[in-house]
C-alpha positions in Angstrom: 59.2 102.4 145.1 57.6 103.6 148.4 54.9 101.0 149.1 54.3 97.3 148.5 50.7 96.5 147.7 48.9 94.2 150.1 48.2 91.8 147.3 51.9 91.6 146.4 52.9 90.6 149.9 49.8 88.5 150.8 49.0 90.9 153.7 46.0 90.3 156.0 45.0 91.5 159.5 44.6 88.8 162.1 42.7 89.1 165.4 45.1 89.3 168.3 42.8 87.5 170.7 42.7 84.3 168.6 46.3 84.5 167.2 48.0 81.1 167.0 51.0 81.2 164.7 51.5 78.1 162.5 54.7 76.2 162.7 57.4 77.1 160.1 58.7 80.4 158.7 56.3 81.1 155.9 54.9 84.2 157.5 56.1 87.3 159.4 53.9 89.4 161.7 53.8 93.0 162.8 51.8 94.0 165.9 50.0 97.2 165.0 46.9 99.2 166.0 43.8 98.2 164.1 43.4 101.6 162.5 47.0 101.5 161.2 46.4 98.0 159.9 43.4 99.1 157.9 45.4 102.0 156.5 48.1 99.5 155.3 45.4 97.3 153.8 43.9 100.3 152.0 47.1 102.0 150.8 49.9 99.4 150.8 52.8 98.5 153.0 55.1 101.6 153.4 58.8 100.9 153.0 59.9 104.1 154.8 58.1 103.6 158.1 60.5 101.1 159.6 57.7 98.6 160.4 59.0 95.8 162.6 58.2 92.2 161.7 58.5 89.2 164.1 58.5 85.5 163.5 55.4 83.8 164.8 56.7 82.6 168.2 58.0 86.0 169.0 54.8 87.7 168.0 52.9 85.4 170.3 55.3 86.3 173.2 55.0 90.0 172.5 51.2 89.8 172.5 51.3 88.4 176.0 52.8 91.7 177.2 50.1 93.8 175.6 47.0 94.7 177.8 43.8 93.2 176.4 42.1 96.6 176.2 44.7 97.8 173.7 43.2 97.7 170.2 45.9 95.6 168.5 45.8 93.7 165.2 48.4 91.5 163.7 49.6 92.2 160.1 50.6 88.9 158.5 52.7 88.9 155.4 54.5 86.2 153.4 58.1 86.2 154.3 59.4 85.3 150.8 57.5 88.2 149.3 59.1 90.9 151.5 62.5 89.2 152.1 64.2 91.6 149.7 63.1 94.6 151.8 64.0 93.2 155.3 67.0 94.0 157.4 67.7 92.2 160.7 67.2 94.5 163.6 67.6 92.4 166.7 68.5 88.8 167.6 68.4 88.4 171.4 65.4 86.0 171.5 65.1 85.3 167.8 64.9 87.2 164.6 63.3 90.6 164.3 63.2 92.5 161.0 62.7 96.0 159.9 61.1 96.8 156.5 63.3 99.3 154.6 63.3 100.9 151.2 66.0 99.4 149.0 66.6 98.0 145.6 65.2 94.4 145.9 67.7 93.2 143.3 70.6 94.0 145.7 72.1 96.7 143.5 
């Protein structure tokens, strides 16, 4: 498997300017260019690209550091639907995850 379909992971692109993450850990977010986001919506979520996902509060903090003129979108996915393909990448200020290709059954 090289891609997860956007339907399988509940993927949507959110507007960075109005982004307000809900409480809880239902979703993970990747800050990406709008063109890349559209490519993902059209072709699926690639497992080999090392896409980084953040929890909502960290995504909001990261957005604060991005200039407003940068064309950024936020890819939102349901955590439980991609959990099997996530590896923890960094934990200084909270959890950060990288999407990787692996057998979701753990074998």
